[in-house]
Structure formats: structure tokens, C-alpha cells
C-alpha positions in Angstrom: 0.1 0.0 -0.2 1.5 3.2 -1.0 2.5 5.7 1.6 1.2 9.4 1.6 3.0 12.2 3.6 0.4 15.2 4.4 0.1 18.2 6.6 -2.2 18.2 9.4 -3.1 20.7 11.8 -2.7 19.7 15.2 -5.6 20.6 16.5 -7.1 17.8 14.0 -4.8 15.2 14.6 -5.7 15.7 18.3 -9.3 15.3 17.5 -8.9 12.4 15.3 -6.8 10.5 17.9 -9.5 10.9 20.3 -11.5 8.1 18.5 -8.6 6.3 17.8 -7.4 3.2 20.3 -8.9 0.7 22.7 -12.5 1.0 23.1 -12.7 3.7 20.3 -14.2 3.6 16.8 -10.6 3.1 15.0 -8.1 1.1 15.7 -5.3 3.4 14.2 -5.0 7.0 12.8 -4.5 5.5 9.3 -7.5 3.2 9.6 -9.6 6.9 10.7 -8.0 8.7 7.9 -9.0 6.0 5.4 -12.2 5.5 6.8 -13.0 9.2 6.5 -11.0 9.8 2.8 -13.2 7.1 1.8 -16.8 8.1 3.0 -15.8 11.7 1.1 -15.1 10.0 -2.1 -18.5 8.2 -2.0 -20.3 11.3 -0.8 -18.2 13.2 -3.9 -19.5 10.2 -6.0 -23.3 10.7 -4.9 -23.0 14.2 -6.0 -21.5 13.3 -9.3 -24.5 10.9 -9.9 -27.0 13.3 -8.8 -25.7 15.8 -11.2 -25.6 13.8 -13.9 -22.2 13.5 -14.1 -21.7 9.6 -14.0 -24.2 6.9 -14.3 -25.0 4.0 -11.9 
């Protein structure tokens, strides 16, 4: 799997880390980022579908 380097403000990292770890929604920070990106892409696909830019 490719690795990507990005700059993320500390307050966003802190917010994400609040949801990472034992008993939380995400196992790792990377898992949280991958899930967020997938959800964003799904939302963009839905917008494109509604605007007729892609078909089902």
C-alpha cells in the first residue's frame, strides 16, 4: 500500500486521536484517515450521480 505524507494541523490530529485506540471507533490513525477519505469519495460520487456527471 502506498504511503502518503501530508501536513495536518495539530488540532485535527488531536480530534482524530480522540477516536483511535482500544474501545474507540478506529484501531489506528491511518484507519481513521482511510475511512474518512473513503466516506468523502462516496459523498462526491453521490453528488456527481445527482448532477448527471456519472451513471450508476
